[in-house]
C-alpha positions, 0 to 999 in steps of 0.5 A, spaced: 488 549 480 487 548 487 484 553 491 489 557 497 488 554 503 486 560 508 490 561 515 485 558 520 485 552 516 493 551 517 492 553 524 486 547 523 492 542 520 497 543 526 493 543 531 491 535 528 494 528 532 496 522 530 501 517 530 507 520 527 511 516 521 515 510 523 523 512 522 525 507 516 529 502 521 523 501 524 518 499 518 518 492 516 516 492 508 518 496 503 512 498 497 514 494 490 511 496 484 509 491 479 506 492 472 502 487 468 499 487 462 490 488 463 490 480 462 495 478 467 492 482 473 485 480 471 486 472 471 492 473 478 485 477 481 480 471 479 486 466 482 486 470 489 478 471 490 478 463 488 483 462 494 480 468 499 486 472 499 488 479 496 493 479 490 498 481 493 498 476 498 497 472 491 503 474 488 507 475 494 506 467 497 511 463 492 517 467 496 514 467 503 513 460 503 520 458 499 524 455 505 531 456 503 
């Protein structure tokens, strides 16, 4: 079981700064879950590595390159 955070840790959390989360209207993309078999993933990763791109870029390239 996780140890409870102390009052000092909670106070430090409140002082932390950083960029606030974007509003939904400002977001340009949305995560999508894709399930692959181990073999499919290995094949796609090898193709992506050969092309010098990420796996996500390789998967999306078919739709991004398509002209409508």
